C-alpha positions in Angstrom: 0.0 0.0 0.0 1.4 3.4 -1.0 2.2 6.1 1.7 -0.7 8.4 0.7 -3.2 5.4 0.8 -1.9 4.4 4.3 -2.2 7.9 5.5 -5.8 8.0 4.4 -6.6 4.7 6.1 -5.2 6.0 9.4 -7.2 9.2 9.0 -10.4 7.2 8.4 -9.8 5.1 11.5 -9.1 8.1 13.6 -12.3 9.8 12.2 -14.3 6.8 13.8 -13.3 7.9 17.2 -13.0 6.2 20.5 -16.6 5.0 21.2 -17.2 1.4 20.5 -20.6 1.5 18.7 -22.3 -0.7 16.0 -21.4 2.0 13.5 -17.8 2.1 14.4 -17.6 -1.7 14.3 -19.2 -1.9 10.9 -17.2 1.0 9.4 -13.9 -0.5 10.8 -14.7 -3.9 9.3 -15.4 -2.4 5.9 -12.3 -0.5 6.0 -10.1 -3.5 6.9 -11.7 -6.3 5.1 -10.2 -5.4 1.6 -6.8 -5.6 3.2 -7.2 -8.9 4.8 -4.9 -11.8 3.6 -6.6 -14.4 1.4 -6.2 -18.3 1.5 -3.8 -19.8 -0.9 -2.1 -23.0 -1.6 0.6 -22.2 0.9 -1.6 -22.8 3.9 -3.9 -25.9 4.6 -6.7 -25.2 7.0 -8.3 -28.1 9.1 -11.8 -26.8 10.1 -14.2 -27.3 13.0 -12.2 -29.8 15.1 -14.3 -30.6 18.3 -12.5 -29.8 21.5 -15.5 -30.2 23.9 -19.2 -31.1 24.2 -20.8 -27.7 23.4 -21.8 -26.9 19.7 -19.4 -23.8 20.0 -16.5 -25.9 21.0 -14.9 -25.8 17.6 -11.5 -24.7 16.3 -9.7 -24.3 13.0 -6.0 -25.2 12.6 -3.9 -23.4 10.0 -0.8 -25.4 8.8 2.0 -24.4 6.4 1.3 -26.5 3.3 5.1 -27.4 3.2 4.7 -28.9 6.7 5.9 -28.1 10.0 7.9 -29.8 12.9 7.9 -28.5 16.3 6.4 -25.1 15.3 5.0 -22.7 17.8 1.2 -22.7 18.1 -0.7 -19.3 18.2 -4.3 -19.8 19.4 -6.5 -16.8 18.8 -9.6 -16.2 21.0 -12.0 -13.8 19.4 -13.8 -10.9 21.1 -17.5 -9.9 20.9 -18.5 -8.4 24.3 -19.1 -11.8 25.8 -22.3 -12.4 23.9 -21.3 -12.7 20.3 -18.5 -13.4 17.9 -17.0 -16.3 16.0 -13.7 -17.6 14.7 -15.0 -17.0 11.1 -16.5 -19.1 8.3 -14.1 -20.4 5.7 -15.0 -17.4 3.3 -14.7 -14.8 6.0 -11.8 -12.3 6.0 -11.8 -12.4 9.9 -10.5 -14.1 11.8 -9.0 -16.4 9.3 -6.4 -13.4 8.9 -4.9 -14.4 12.1 -4.6 -18.1 11.3 -3.2 -17.4 7.9 -0.7 -14.9 9.3 0.5 -17.5 11.9 1.0 -20.2 9.4 2.8 -17.9 7.0 5.0 -16.8 9.7 6.3 -20.3 10.6 3.7 -21.2 13.3 0.6 -23.3 13.5 -2.4 -20.9 13.7 -5.6 -21.9 15.5 -8.8 -19.9 15.8 -11.4 -21.1 18.2 -15.1 -20.4 19.3 -16.4 -20.7 22.9 -19.6 -20.5 24.9 -21.3 -17.1 24.9 -23.2 -15.2 27.8 -25.9 -15.1 29.1 -26.2 -18.9 28.6 -22.7 -19.4 29.6 -21.5 -17.0 32.5 -18.2 -16.5 34.3 -15.8 -18.4 34.3 -17.1 -20.3 31.2 -14.8 -18.5 28.7 -11.6 -19.2 30.5 -12.7 -22.8 31.1 -13.3 -23.2 27.3 -9.7 -21.8 26.6 -8.5 -24.4 29.0 -10.4 -27.2 27.2 -8.9 -26.0 23.9 -5.5 -26.0 25.3 -5.9 -29.5 26.6 -7.0 -30.6 23.2 -4.1 -29.0 21.4 -1.5 -30.4 23.7 -2.9 -33.9 23.0 -3.3 -33.4 19.3 -1.3 -30.5 17.8 1.7 -32.8 17.0 -0.2 -34.3 14.2 -0.1 -30.9 12.5 3.5 -30.2 13.2 3.0 -28.0 16.3 4.9 -28.1 19.6 2.6 -29.0 22.4 4.9 -27.1 24.8 5.0 -24.1 22.5 1.3 -22.9 22.7 0.8 -19.1 22.9 -2.7 -17.9 23.7 -3.9 -14.6 22.1 -7.2 -13.0 22.8 -8.8 -9.7 21.8 -11.3 -7.8 24.1 -13.5 -10.4 25.6 -11.0 -13.0 24.2 -8.3 -11.2 26.1 -10.4 -11.5 29.3 -10.8 -15.2 28.8 -7.1 -15.7 28.2 -6.3 -13.7 31.3 -8.8 -15.8 33.3 -6.9 -18.9 32.1 -3.4 -17.4 33.0 -4.7 -16.4 36.4 -5.7 -20.0 37.2 -3.3 -22.1 35.2 -0.1 -21.3 33.5 2.1 -24.4 33.2 0.5 -25.6 30.0 1.4 -22.8 27.7 4.5 -21.0 26.7 3.1 -17.4 26.8 0.1 -15.2 26.5 -1.0 -12.2 24.4 -3.8 -9.8 25.5 -5.0 -7.2 23.0 -7.3 -4.5 24.7 -8.4 -6.6 27.7 -10.2 -5.9 30.9 -8.4 -7.1 34.1 -10.0 -5.3 37.0 -13.8 -5.9 37.0 -14.4 -3.9 40.2 -13.2 -0.7 38.4 -14.5 -1.6 34.9 -17.2 0.5 33.3 -20.6 -1.3 33.9 -22.6 -2.2 30.7 -25.2 -5.1 29.9 -22.6 -7.2 28.2 -20.4 -7.4 31.2 -23.5 -8.0 33.4 -24.5 -10.9 31.1 -21.1 -12.6 31.7 -20.2 -11.5 35.3 -23.5 -10.8 36.8 -24.4 -7.9 39.0 -23.0 -9.0 42.3 -20.4 -6.5 43.1 -19.1 -8.6 46.0 -17.9 -11.1 43.4 -16.0 -8.6 41.1 -12.6 -8.9 43.0 -12.5 -12.7 42.5 -13.5 -12.3 39.0 -10.7 -9.8 38.3 -7.2 -11.0 37.1 -5.1 -7.9 37.7 -3.2 -9.1 40.7 -2.5 -12.5 39.2 -1.3 -11.2 36.0 1.0 -8.7 37.8 2.5 -11.5 39.8 2.7 -14.2 36.9 6.1 -15.4 35.8 4.5 -16.4 32.5 5.8 -14.4 29.4 2.8 -12.1 28.7 2.5 -9.4 25.9 -0.2 -6.7 26.2 -1.5 -4.1 23.8 -3.9 -1.1 23.9 -5.0 0.9 21.0 -4.6 4.6 20.5 -8.4 4.9 19.9 -9.5 2.2 22.3 -12.5 3.4 24.5 -11.3 5.1 27.8 -12.4 2.0 29.8 -9.7 -0.1 28.0 -7.1 2.7 28.3 -7.6 2.8 32.0 -7.4 -1.1 32.3 -3.9 -0.9 30.5 -2.8 1.8 32.9 -3.8 -0.2 36.0 -2.0 -3.2 34.7 1.2 -1.3 34.2 0.8 0.2 37.7 0.1 -3.1 39.4 3.0 -4.9 37.5 5.4 -2.1 38.3 4.4 -2.1 41.9 5.1 -5.7 42.3 8.1 -6.3 40.1 9.7 -2.8 39.7 9.4 -3.2 36.0 6.9 -2.4 33.2 5.2 -5.5 31.7 5.6 -6.0 27.9 3.1 -3.6 26.7 2.5 -1.8 23.3 0.3 1.0 22.3 -1.0 0.3 18.7 -0.7 3.8 17.2 -3.5 4.7 14.8 -5.7 1.9 15.7 -9.1 1.4 17.4 -10.5 -1.4 19.3 -11.1 -3.6 16.3 -8.5 -2.6 13.7 -5.8 -3.8 16.1 -6.5 -7.6 15.1 -8.3 -6.9 11.8 -4.8 -5.6 10.5 -2.9 -8.8 11.2 -1.5 -10.4 8.1 -2.3 -7.4 5.9 0.1 -5.0 4.2 -0.3 -2.5 7.0 0.2 -4.9 9.8 2.1 -3.4 12.7 1.1 -5.9 15.2 1.9 -9.1 13.5 5.8 -8.5 13.4 5.8 -7.5 17.2 3.8 -10.8 18.1 6.5 -12.8 16.1 9.3 -11.1 17.9 7.7 -11.9 21.3 7.2 -15.6 20.4 10.8 -16.0 19.0 12.2 -14.3 22.1 10.2 -16.6 24.4 11.4 -19.7 22.7 15.1 -18.7 22.4 
């Protein structure tokens, strides 16, 4: 993409503002969809593998067509405000873009679905992430992946579910990536989507939060927040940095995605304007070295 075209893209994303609305979501998706990577003969996709008993317990595995041996595994957990979202149909640009990027970067890519609120409330999301991890540790070698090299990556509600898994169990994965997550439920903005997942009993919010566990975790973690994320997510990132620095004397691995909003952060992955994918790959390589 030419520099003028890229500048125009950033200007259009900026014009959509900070507020996460149906209009912003639709406009961002329409902007990014033409840039999404397309399937090709270089990647083989194994779709709808069952990792649990629920109809939404499905995952897709993206494998370099040339094959792989002992490759790191990137598992993407989609967002959707706890109540919606999907890994993407075969012809959808998102979130096949993440799986394609992973496979074309020398990894095994995995995109997964999970149970949704209100039918499945806290901690169902992190439980489903755990079930997917167990399935992959038992089966990923058949596709050339390293069962000890699994990296979880979640965005928004997906980041919350990854954080919940990390807070409870860390020994089964190599690292975690959380894009625009919520970690302190007690201080988070209240909305119907969060109420559908967490309930409305404020006495439970501290136990449902993951901020303290993340700050104390020895697991390699990488966090991002977007320049045009809603203020709730900006504050969550700040509290995470504060908690981590208070406990360790150091900042966590955290990156601000300049020019991006809540959705474009992951919709860009694998495209010609991708600023996040290269950073993710550096993180994965550094952890495995």
